C-alpha positions as CSV (number, residue, x, y, z in Angstrom):
1,M,-125.0,193.1,-91.7
2,L,-121.7,191.9,-90.2
3,I,-121.3,189.7,-93.4
4,W,-121.5,192.9,-95.4
5,A,-119.1,194.9,-93.1
6,G,-116.5,192.2,-93.4
7,K,-116.7,192.1,-97.2
8,N,-116.7,195.9,-97.2
9,M,-113.3,196.1,-95.3
10,E,-111.9,193.3,-97.4
11,S,-112.8,195.3,-100.5
12,M,-111.3,198.4,-98.8
13,H,-108.1,196.5,-98.0
14,Y,-108.0,195.6,-101.9
15,L,-108.1,199.5,-102.7
16,F,-105.4,200.5,-100.2
17,A,-101.9,201.1,-101.7
18,R,-99.0,202.6,-99.5
19,P,-97.5,205.6,-101.3
20,T,-93.7,205.7,-101.6
21,F,-91.3,208.7,-101.2
22,R,-91.4,208.8,-105.2
23,T,-95.1,209.4,-104.9
24,L,-94.7,212.5,-102.9
25,F,-92.1,213.6,-105.3
26,V,-94.3,212.9,-108.4
27,F,-97.1,214.7,-106.4
28,I,-95.2,217.7,-105.9
29,L,-94.2,218.0,-109.7
30,L,-97.8,217.6,-110.5
31,I,-98.7,220.7,-108.1
32,A,-96.0,222.6,-109.6
33,T,-96.6,221.9,-113.3
34,L,-100.3,222.7,-112.6
35,I,-99.7,225.9,-111.0
36,T,-97.1,226.9,-113.8
37,A,-99.6,225.8,-116.5
38,A,-102.2,228.0,-115.1
39,A,-100.1,230.8,-114.7
40,T,-98.5,230.8,-118.2
41,G,-101.0,229.0,-120.2
42,F,-98.2,226.9,-121.9
43,N,-99.4,223.6,-123.3
44,L,-96.2,221.9,-122.6
45,F,-97.2,222.3,-118.7
46,Y,-100.7,221.0,-119.3
47,R,-99.3,217.9,-121.0
48,L,-96.9,217.4,-118.2
49,T,-99.8,217.7,-115.7
50,Y,-101.6,215.2,-117.7
51,A,-98.6,212.9,-117.8
52,F,-98.0,213.1,-114.2
53,I,-101.8,212.2,-113.5
54,S,-101.6,209.4,-115.7
55,I,-98.3,208.2,-114.0
56,L,-100.1,207.9,-110.6
57,I,-103.2,206.4,-112.1
58,L,-101.2,203.6,-114.1
59,G,-99.1,202.8,-111.0
60,Y,-102.1,202.5,-108.7
61,I,-103.9,200.4,-111.1
62,W,-100.7,198.0,-112.0
63,S,-100.2,197.5,-108.2
64,W,-103.8,196.4,-107.8
65,L,-103.8,194.1,-110.8
66,M,-100.8,192.3,-109.5
67,L,-102.5,190.9,-106.3
68,V,-106.0,190.7,-107.3
69,S,-107.0,187.2,-107.3
70,V,-103.9,185.8,-105.7
71,K,-104.4,183.1,-103.2
72,V,-101.8,181.4,-101.0
73,E,-102.1,177.9,-99.3
74,I,-100.0,176.9,-96.4
75,I,-99.5,173.0,-96.6
76,E,-97.0,172.3,-94.1
77,R,-95.5,174.1,-91.2
78,L,-93.2,172.8,-88.5
79,S,-93.7,173.9,-85.0
80,Q,-90.3,173.4,-83.4
81,T,-86.6,172.9,-84.5
82,E,-83.1,173.5,-83.1
83,V,-80.6,176.5,-83.4
84,G,-78.9,176.0,-87.0
85,E,-81.7,174.3,-88.4
86,S,-84.7,175.6,-90.2
87,F,-88.6,176.0,-90.0
88,Q,-89.8,174.5,-93.2
89,Q,-93.1,176.0,-94.7
90,K,-94.6,174.4,-98.1
91,L,-96.6,177.0,-99.8
92,V,-98.7,177.1,-102.9
93,I,-99.4,180.3,-104.5
94,I,-102.4,180.4,-106.9
95,N,-103.2,183.2,-109.6
96,N,-107.0,182.8,-110.4
97,S,-106.9,185.7,-113.0
98,I,-105.8,185.9,-116.7
99,I,-103.3,188.5,-116.0
100,P,-99.9,187.2,-115.0
101,K,-98.2,188.4,-112.0
102,F,-94.9,189.8,-112.0
103,G,-92.5,190.9,-109.1
104,L,-94.3,189.6,-106.4
105,V,-92.4,189.5,-103.1
106,L,-93.2,186.6,-100.6
107,K,-92.0,186.7,-97.1
108,D,-93.0,185.5,-93.6
109,M,-93.7,188.1,-91.0
110,T,-91.8,186.0,-88.3
111,D,-90.2,187.5,-85.4
112,L,-87.2,184.9,-85.7
113,P,-83.9,187.0,-84.9
114,G,-81.8,187.4,-87.8
115,H,-84.5,186.8,-90.4
116,V,-84.8,189.2,-93.1
117,G,-85.7,189.5,-97.0
118,G,-88.1,187.5,-99.0
119,I,-88.5,185.6,-102.2
120,A,-89.5,187.2,-105.6
121,I,-91.7,185.2,-107.6
122,N,-93.6,185.5,-111.1
123,I,-96.8,183.5,-111.8
124,N,-98.4,182.8,-115.2
125,S,-102.1,183.4,-115.9
126,F,-104.2,180.9,-114.2
127,G,-100.9,179.5,-113.0
128,R,-99.8,178.2,-109.6
129,T,-96.2,177.8,-108.0
130,E,-95.0,175.8,-105.1
131,I,-92.7,177.3,-102.5
132,D,-90.5,175.8,-100.0
133,L,-90.2,178.8,-97.5
134,N,-87.1,178.1,-94.8
135,L,-86.6,180.3,-92.0
136,K,-83.5,179.6,-90.3
137,A,-83.5,179.4,-86.3
138,R,-80.5,181.4,-85.0
139,K,-81.3,181.9,-81.4
140,R,-83.2,179.8,-78.8
141,G,-86.6,180.7,-77.5
142,I,-90.3,181.1,-78.4
143,Y,-91.3,182.8,-81.5
144,Q,-94.2,183.4,-83.8
145,I,-94.1,182.5,-87.4
146,G,-96.7,183.7,-89.9
147,P,-98.7,185.3,-91.5
148,V,-97.3,184.9,-95.0
149,E,-97.2,188.5,-96.9
150,I,-97.1,189.1,-100.5
151,S,-96.4,192.5,-101.6
152,N,-95.9,194.3,-105.0
153,S,-94.9,197.6,-106.3
154,D,-95.7,199.1,-109.6
155,S,-93.1,199.7,-112.3
156,F,-92.6,203.2,-111.3
157,N,-92.3,202.4,-107.4
158,L,-94.9,204.7,-106.8
159,F,-97.4,202.4,-104.7
160,V,-96.7,199.2,-102.5
161,R,-99.6,197.0,-101.9
162,S,-99.5,193.9,-99.7
163,R,-101.7,191.2,-98.4
164,K,-101.3,188.9,-95.7
165,Y,-102.3,184.9,-95.7
166,G,-102.6,182.5,-92.7
167,T,-102.4,183.2,-88.9
168,K,-99.5,183.5,-86.5
169,Q,-98.2,180.3,-85.1
170,S,-96.1,179.9,-81.7
171,V,-92.7,178.0,-82.5
172,I,-90.0,176.8,-80.1
173,V,-86.4,176.8,-80.8
174,Y,-84.3,174.5,-78.8
175,P,-80.6,174.6,-78.2
176,K,-78.5,172.9,-81.0
177,T,-77.0,169.4,-79.6
178,V,-74.0,167.6,-80.5
179,D,-73.4,163.8,-80.5
180,L,-71.6,163.0,-77.6
181,S,-72.0,159.1,-77.7
182,N,-68.2,158.8,-77.5
183,L,-68.0,160.7,-74.3
184,V,-66.7,158.6,-71.3
185,I,-68.9,159.1,-68.3
186,P,-67.5,159.8,-64.9
187,S,-67.9,157.1,-62.2
188,A,-68.1,158.2,-58.5
189,E,-66.3,154.9,-57.6
190,L,-69.0,154.0,-54.8
191,Y,-70.8,150.9,-54.5
192,G,-74.3,151.9,-55.5
193,D,-72.7,154.8,-57.5
194,S,-71.3,153.4,-60.7
195,L,-72.1,153.0,-64.2
196,S,-71.6,149.1,-64.3
197,R,-74.3,146.8,-63.4
198,K,-72.2,144.0,-61.7
199,K,-73.3,141.9,-58.8
200,T,-71.5,142.5,-55.5
201,Y,-71.5,141.0,-51.9
202,R,-71.9,144.2,-50.2
203,V,-75.2,145.8,-49.3
204,T,-75.9,148.7,-52.0
205,P,-79.1,150.9,-52.7
206,H,-79.7,148.8,-55.8
207,A,-81.3,145.2,-55.1
208,N,-81.1,143.2,-58.2
209,S,-83.0,140.0,-57.5
210,V,-83.6,137.4,-54.9
211,R,-81.7,134.0,-54.0
212,D,-82.0,131.1,-51.5
213,Y,-80.5,132.2,-48.1
214,V,-77.2,130.8,-47.5
215,Y,-75.3,130.7,-44.2
216,G,-73.7,133.8,-43.4
217,D,-76.2,136.3,-45.0
218,S,-76.7,139.1,-42.8
219,F,-80.3,139.8,-41.4
220,N,-80.7,142.9,-43.5
221,R,-80.3,141.1,-46.7
222,I,-83.3,138.8,-46.1
223,H,-86.2,139.8,-48.4
224,W,-89.1,139.1,-46.3
225,N,-92.0,139.5,-49.0
226,S,-90.4,136.7,-51.0
227,T,-89.6,134.6,-47.9
228,A,-93.4,134.5,-46.9
229,R,-94.3,133.8,-50.5
230,M,-91.8,130.9,-51.0
231,G,-92.1,129.5,-47.6
232,K,-88.2,129.6,-46.9
233,L,-85.8,132.1,-46.4
234,M,-84.7,134.4,-49.5
235,S,-81.8,136.8,-49.5
236,K,-81.7,139.9,-51.7
237,E,-78.7,140.3,-54.3
238,F,-77.4,143.7,-55.0
239,D,-75.3,145.1,-57.9
240,I,-73.0,148.1,-57.9
241,G,-75.6,150.4,-59.5
242,R,-75.4,153.5,-61.4
243,S,-73.4,156.6,-61.1
244,S,-74.7,159.5,-58.6
245,E,-76.5,162.5,-59.5
246,V,-75.2,164.9,-62.3
247,W,-75.8,168.6,-61.8
248,I,-75.2,171.0,-64.9
249,I,-74.8,174.6,-64.2
250,G,-75.3,177.1,-67.2
251,D,-74.1,180.6,-66.7
252,F,-76.7,183.1,-68.0
253,D,-75.4,186.2,-66.1
254,T,-75.7,189.1,-68.5
255,E,-72.2,190.5,-67.4
256,V,-70.6,187.6,-68.9
257,Q,-72.3,187.3,-72.2
258,A,-70.5,188.1,-75.6
259,G,-71.2,187.3,-79.4
260,D,-74.4,187.4,-81.4
261,L,-77.0,185.3,-82.5
262,E,-75.7,181.5,-82.7
263,Y,-72.4,182.8,-82.2
264,S,-72.9,184.0,-78.6
265,T,-71.9,182.5,-75.4
266,D,-75.3,181.7,-74.1
267,E,-76.0,179.9,-77.1
268,F,-72.8,177.7,-76.5
269,V,-73.8,177.5,-73.0
270,A,-77.2,176.0,-73.7
271,S,-75.9,173.8,-76.5
272,I,-73.2,172.3,-74.5
273,A,-75.7,171.7,-71.4
274,A,-78.3,170.2,-73.9
275,S,-75.7,167.9,-75.6
276,Y,-74.5,166.7,-71.9
277,A,-77.8,166.4,-70.5
278,N,-78.8,164.2,-73.6
279,R,-75.7,162.1,-73.2
280,Y,-76.0,161.4,-69.4
281,I,-79.9,160.7,-69.6
282,S,-79.3,158.3,-72.5
283,V,-77.3,156.0,-70.1
284,D,-79.7,156.3,-67.2
285,L,-78.1,158.8,-65.3
286,P,-80.0,161.3,-63.1
287,V,-79.6,164.8,-64.4
288,G,-80.5,168.1,-62.9
289,I,-79.8,171.7,-64.2
290,V,-79.3,175.1,-62.6
291,A,-79.9,178.1,-65.2
292,Y,-80.1,181.4,-63.6
293,G,-81.0,183.9,-66.1
294,D,-84.1,186.2,-66.7
295,N,-85.5,183.7,-63.8
296,K,-84.1,181.0,-61.7
297,Y,-84.8,177.9,-63.7
298,V,-83.9,174.8,-61.7
299,I,-84.9,171.1,-62.3
300,S,-84.1,168.3,-59.6
301,A,-82.0,165.6,-60.9
302,D,-84.1,162.8,-62.5
303,Y,-84.2,160.1,-65.0
304,G,-85.8,159.5,-68.3
305,K,-87.1,161.2,-71.7
306,A,-89.6,163.3,-69.8
307,Q,-86.7,164.7,-67.7
308,L,-84.8,165.3,-70.9
309,D,-87.9,167.2,-72.4
310,R,-88.2,169.4,-69.3
311,I,-84.6,170.2,-69.6
312,M,-84.6,171.1,-73.0
313,E,-87.6,173.4,-72.6
314,Y,-86.0,175.4,-70.0
315,L,-82.8,175.6,-72.0
316,A,-84.8,177.0,-74.8
317,I,-86.7,179.7,-72.8
318,V,-83.8,180.8,-70.5
319,K,-82.5,184.2,-71.4
320,S,-79.1,185.7,-70.8
321,T,-80.3,188.6,-68.6
322,G,-79.4,187.1,-65.4
323,I,-78.1,189.2,-62.3
324,I,-76.6,186.6,-60.2
325,P,-72.8,185.8,-60.6
326,L,-71.8,182.3,-61.0
327,Q,-70.2,181.9,-57.6
328,D,-73.5,183.0,-55.8
329,V,-75.3,180.2,-58.0
330,I,-72.8,177.7,-56.6
331,A,-73.2,178.9,-53.0
332,D,-77.1,178.4,-53.3
333,F,-76.5,174.6,-53.9
334,E,-73.2,173.7,-52.6
335,R,-74.8,172.0,-49.5
336,M,-77.0,169.5,-51.6
337,W,-74.0,168.4,-53.7
338,V,-72.4,165.7,-51.6
339,Y,-69.5,163.4,-52.3
340,S,-70.0,161.5,-55.6
341,T,-72.1,164.3,-57.0
342,T,-71.1,165.3,-60.5
343,V,-71.1,169.0,-61.2
344,L,-70.7,170.3,-64.7
345,I,-70.2,174.1,-65.0
346,I,-70.2,175.8,-68.4
347,T,-69.3,179.6,-68.3
348,S,-67.4,182.5,-69.8
349,S,-66.9,184.3,-66.6
350,A,-63.6,186.0,-66.0
351,S,-64.2,186.1,-62.2
352,P,-61.7,184.1,-60.2
353,K,-64.4,183.7,-57.4
354,W,-66.2,180.8,-59.0
355,V,-63.1,178.9,-59.8
356,H,-62.2,179.0,-56.1
357,A,-65.8,178.0,-55.3
358,S,-65.6,175.1,-57.7
359,F,-62.1,174.1,-55.8
360,E,-64.2,173.9,-52.5
361,L,-66.6,171.7,-54.0
362,M,-63.8,169.4,-55.0
363,K,-62.5,169.3,-51.5
364,K,-65.8,168.1,-50.4
365,G,-65.5,165.0,-53.0
366,V,-67.8,166.6,-55.7
367,D,-66.8,165.6,-59.0
368,V,-66.3,169.1,-60.9
369,K,-65.7,169.4,-64.5
370,V,-65.4,172.9,-66.2
371,I,-66.3,173.7,-69.9
372,Q,-64.9,177.3,-70.1
373,L,-65.6,179.3,-73.2
374,D,-63.0,181.5,-74.5
375,S,-64.4,185.0,-74.0
376,D,-61.7,186.5,-76.4
377,S,-62.8,184.6,-79.3
378,F,-66.4,185.5,-78.9
379,G,-65.4,189.4,-79.0
380,A,-66.1,189.9,-75.4
381,R,-64.6,193.3,-73.9
382,F,-63.3,191.1,-71.1
383,T,-60.8,188.3,-70.8
384,N,-61.0,185.0,-68.8
385,I,-57.5,183.8,-69.9
386,N,-56.4,184.0,-66.2
387,N,-59.0,181.5,-65.1
388,T,-57.6,178.9,-67.6
389,Q,-54.3,179.1,-65.6
390,L,-56.1,179.2,-62.2
391,L,-58.1,175.9,-63.0
392,Q,-54.8,174.2,-63.9
393,D,-53.0,175.5,-60.8
394,L,-55.9,174.1,-58.7
395,G,-56.3,171.0,-60.4
396,V,-59.9,171.5,-61.7
397,P,-60.7,169.5,-64.7
398,S,-61.5,172.0,-67.5
399,V,-61.5,172.5,-71.3
400,L,-61.6,175.8,-73.2
401,V,-63.9,176.1,-75.9
402,S,-63.8,178.9,-78.6
403,V,-66.4,180.0,-81.1
404,D,-64.7,178.2,-83.9
405,D,-64.1,175.0,-82.1
406,D,-66.0,171.7,-83.0
407,I,-67.8,171.2,-79.7
408,E,-68.2,167.4,-80.3
409,Q,-64.4,167.1,-81.0
410,K,-63.5,169.6,-78.2
411,L,-65.3,167.8,-75.5
412,R,-63.5,164.5,-75.7
413,P,-61.6,163.6,-72.6
414,E,-58.2,164.0,-74.0
415,F,-58.8,167.8,-74.1
416,Y,-59.2,168.1,-70.4
417,N,-56.2,169.7,-68.5
418,Q,-55.8,166.7,-66.3
419,N,-56.5,162.7,-66.6
420,M,-59.9,161.8,-64.9
421,E,-60.6,158.2,-64.2
422,L,-63.7,157.4,-66.5
423,V,-65.7,154.5,-67.3
424,K,-67.2,153.7,-70.9
425,R,-70.7,152.7,-70.9
């Protein structure tokens, strides 16, 4: 009984066609000619009535014939990409009838922002055609792609009929990343907090190896486990180690956003943050992130690919609907950022308050760097040009990025407003 009901519903779906405004117009003409024919008895009006009825019937049958026996196979579909790239789908459209199919329109019923339109296709009798359907990702987030819809209208555009194939699939769009492999990395210039892996006679947090004890080694250099195993005194050797923690702050306050889709400030913030995180983690630096948007997204500083994956996921889902201004975000974390911590701030805010908050961090010995987005270039109703001068006056290293800039080139150190002591890896 359930099987019969399912088949019956499918048959009803085949029979359904959506009328257009032109259908209503033809139907009104049909009623008018029918009434006139009955009132006057003129054969001309009867013939017009028959013509209008024939047009409606032919249009309905045509739209039905164009979709009957059409099948769609989805061969391949991606589940993730980044802004600027496309979700690629390989589709095979098959015509199992002797009647050729003309004027079919194929489109994906996705909710990806900025996606419009479809592809017009024709299929020969008992033919098949392969389509590469590319859905461009223009905004970060989690979206749905599918099902695929094929629609058709008759030659008179009286009826529109459509069918859907496949199911919905959740996909994720990550922020665009640029190659910052040539970017130089800041050194905290502390023992235990540098990019180089050189041996040192000082005691640092990074024990490199053990060696035989020599006269003059301090008590706390002795490695007792190795001493017990070897039966003689063994001392630890230390190296200078890696840099201190790196924290990236992305400003997703709704009041400071401008632009649209991939050319919006929040997309640039996420892209720059992701690119820096990728670069720092690639050289084994512990990276944390703060992104106050629709929620407070915070990831403590850590190493490795798993950490990068978490950061990328957070940057993909954070929405620029935050209500907490940047200076308050800095205030929430300033106590945990100590001497030698690197803090990277990415914002388009025009408020001078966050600039002064950044300067206070520098006075504590925090290594602050600012990526400021040029609000005017994004079409904002506010301007942050005064902050550019204020950053220079206070000596806060910063770079100004416009919507048309090549981010990879713009983030080179020579663009910063003052020289910084940097060490290449």
